[in-house]
N, C-alpha and C positions, 0 to 999 in steps of 0.2 A: 567380462568385466564391463561395468558401466562407463560410457563415455561421459566426460564432464558436462557436455551440453544437454545430457539427459537428466541432470539434477533437478528434482522437484522438491521444493521446501515450502513449509507453511508455518506461519506464526499467528497466534490469536491474541488480540489486544482489546482493551476497552478505551474508548475515546473519552478523555476527561476535559477537553477544551470546551469552554462555555458555549461557543457557537457550533461545535461539532466540526464536521468536514464541510465547511461552507466558506465561500469567498477566499480570503487569504490563506487559511489552513489548507483548503483544497488545492489552491494554486501551488503552495509549497510541496504538498504531497505529490502532485502530478509532475512538478519540476524535478523532484528528487527521483521519482520512478523513471523519468525520462533520461536520466544520466546513464542508465544501464541499457544501452542500445541492443546488446545481443541477448537480452533476457526478457522473456514474457512475464509480465507481472499483472496479477489480477487482484481485485478487491472484492471480498465476499461479505454480504450482509443478509442474514436470514435466507441463505441458499441462493440469493441472486448474485450473479457474477458480472463484474464490469472490468474493462481494461483500466488499470491503474494509471496509465499514461494519458488517459482521455479526461479532460476537464469536465465535459458534459457527462461522461459515464460516472465519474466520481460524484458529481453534484446530484445526479438523478437517483442515486441510492438513498439520499435523504438521511445521512448519518448524523445523528444528534448526540449531544452529551450523554454519556452513560451507555452508548451503544457498543455492543461487542462486534468486532469485525475480524475477518481473517484476511491475511495477505499471503498470496501464493506466488511463488516465483519459479520459473523453469528456464534454465540456461546456464551458461558458463559463469555468470556473476550472481546466481540465485542467492547464495548465502550472504554475499556482500550487500545486495539490494535489500534483503530482509533486515539486516543489521541497520542499514541507513534509515529505512522507513520506520523501523521499531524505535530507533533512537529519536527520530523526529516526533513521533507520537508521544513517547515517554517524556520528552522535554516540553510537551504541551505546545509544540510548534514555535517555540522560542529559540533564539539564536544562542 
């Protein structure tokens, strides 16, 4: 039986925000990912993987409007983390 900390989940999304994952949206993304301390979260664009909790990592991916990304999470809060990040992206980074 799989241990909950071995959960690996992934979701694929398209960024619709005008500025993509830059400046404020990137900060919100990293801040949201950072809430899930026990879970490793990665952002993937065109096969390039970055730590979703790293502002520099997220910014260096150069995610623009219309870009398809994948978010991977592994750990006890993987599903919850993916839901929160997907919701943030789907709301176009608005409150």
